[in-house]
C-alpha positions in Angstrom: 29.1 -100.3 126.1 31.2 -101.2 129.2 30.3 -99.9 132.4 32.2 -96.7 133.6 32.1 -95.8 137.3 33.1 -92.6 139.0 33.3 -92.3 142.9 31.8 -89.0 144.1 32.9 -89.6 147.7 32.7 -92.6 150.0 29.5 -94.6 149.5 28.4 -92.8 146.3 29.5 -93.8 142.8 28.1 -92.7 139.4 27.9 -95.6 136.9 27.5 -95.2 133.1 26.0 -98.1 131.0 24.3 -98.7 127.7 21.2 -96.7 128.4 22.2 -94.7 131.3 22.8 -91.8 130.7 21.0 -91.4 127.3 19.1 -88.5 125.7 16.7 -89.3 122.7 16.9 -87.0 119.6 13.5 -88.4 118.1 10.6 -88.1 120.2 6.9 -88.8 119.7 5.1 -85.9 121.0 3.0 -86.6 124.2 1.0 -84.2 126.3 2.8 -84.4 129.6 6.1 -84.7 130.9 7.2 -86.8 134.2 10.4 -87.5 135.9 10.4 -91.2 137.4 12.8 -92.3 139.9 14.2 -96.1 139.6 16.0 -98.2 142.3 16.5 -101.5 143.3 19.1 -103.6 145.3 18.2 -107.3 144.7 20.0 -109.3 142.0 21.7 -107.8 138.8 20.1 -104.3 139.2 21.9 -102.6 136.5 20.9 -105.4 134.1 17.3 -105.0 135.0 17.5 -101.2 134.5 18.7 -102.0 131.0 15.9 -104.5 130.5 13.5 -101.8 131.8 14.8 -99.2 129.3 14.2 -101.5 126.5 10.7 -102.4 127.8 10.0 -98.6 128.0 11.1 -98.0 124.5 8.5 -100.3 123.2 5.7 -99.0 125.4 2.5 -97.5 123.9 2.1 -95.5 127.0 5.3 -93.4 127.4 8.2 -92.3 125.5 11.8 -92.2 127.1 13.2 -88.7 126.8 16.4 -88.7 128.8 18.1 -91.0 131.4 20.6 -90.3 134.1 23.6 -92.1 135.0 23.0 -94.7 137.7 24.0 -94.0 141.3 25.3 -96.6 143.6 24.4 -95.4 147.2 24.1 -96.8 150.6 20.3 -97.8 151.9 18.6 -95.6 154.2 15.7 -96.3 156.7 16.4 -100.2 157.0 20.2 -100.5 156.7 20.6 -104.3 156.9 20.7 -104.5 153.2 23.0 -104.0 150.0 23.6 -100.8 148.4 21.0 -99.3 146.0 21.3 -98.4 142.4 19.1 -95.5 141.4 18.5 -93.4 138.4 16.1 -91.0 136.8 14.2 -91.3 133.6 12.3 -88.3 132.1 9.3 -89.6 130.0 6.5 -88.1 128.0 2.8 -89.7 128.2 -0.6 -89.0 127.6 -1.7 -90.9 130.8 -3.0 -88.8 133.9 -0.9 -88.8 137.1 -3.1 -91.7 138.6 -3.1 -93.6 135.2 0.7 -93.2 135.2 0.9 -94.4 138.8 -1.1 -97.5 137.9 1.1 -98.2 135.0 4.1 -97.9 137.1 2.8 -100.4 139.7 2.0 -102.9 136.9 5.8 -102.4 135.6 7.1 -103.0 139.0 5.2 -106.2 139.5 6.1 -107.3 135.9 9.9 -106.9 136.9 9.5 -108.8 140.4 8.8 -106.3 142.9 7.4 -107.7 146.1 6.2 -105.3 148.8 7.2 -106.7 152.4 8.0 -103.8 154.5 9.0 -100.2 154.3 12.4 -99.6 152.8 12.8 -103.4 152.3 15.2 -104.6 149.8 13.6 -104.8 146.2 14.0 -105.8 142.6 12.6 -102.7 141.2 11.1 -99.5 142.8 9.6 -96.7 140.6 8.6 -93.3 142.0 7.0 -90.5 140.3 9.2 -87.4 141.2 7.5 -84.7 139.0 4.5 -84.6 136.8 4.7 -81.4 134.7 4.8 -78.7 137.0 1.6 -80.0 138.6 1.1 -80.5 142.6 -0.8 -83.6 143.3 -2.1 -84.4 146.9 -4.1 -87.6 146.8 -4.2 -90.6 149.2 -2.2 -92.8 146.6 0.0 -90.2 145.0 1.8 -87.0 146.1 3.8 -85.1 143.5 6.3 -83.6 143.6 7.6 -86.6 145.6 7.6 -85.3 149.2 11.2 -86.2 150.0 13.1 -85.7 146.7 15.2 -82.9 147.9 16.7 -85.0 150.8 17.6 -87.9 148.7 21.0 -88.1 147.0 19.5 -90.9 144.9 17.4 -88.1 143.2 19.5 -84.8 143.6 22.8 -86.1 142.2 21.3 -88.0 139.0 19.2 -85.0 138.4 22.2 -82.6 138.4 23.8 -84.8 135.7 20.8 -84.5 133.3 20.7 -82.0 130.5 17.2 -81.8 129.1 14.6 -81.8 132.0 12.8 -78.5 132.3 12.3 -78.8 136.0 16.1 -79.0 136.9 16.7 -75.4 137.1 13.4 -74.7 138.8 13.7 -77.1 141.5 17.4 -77.3 142.3 
């Protein structure tokens, strides 16, 4: 599928690609549902998102339920870097929140993530936005993600998704 773009307003563009957005019709039932935010701005990020989708489709740990369109948006925090590409992915899993966090960190590393400083350019960043309707407040993990409401990179793609149960509760 060719990439289709739609400018929302200056600095924000929605992009449709082969797997973003996508909704699965056949699912493998798992106990928990989570919303993951993915982002990056180093290299061919859209291609990396496509490879990530294919990687996750084969994963024994998660089932992809739905993906949002990709949002191209300006960086925040550290501004001297390229625009970011962000999308949301709803998954089902049997992993606990901490196990899912550990899995996410391994996936980031596999896709070339190097941590240098806060808000630095990166190949792939994966955040856990929601995990079921649970609240988690641990040193390594806070769910719901504490800043999700303030970020266009979460709110705009979330508004584009159809099947997520928390969209109506949190927006």
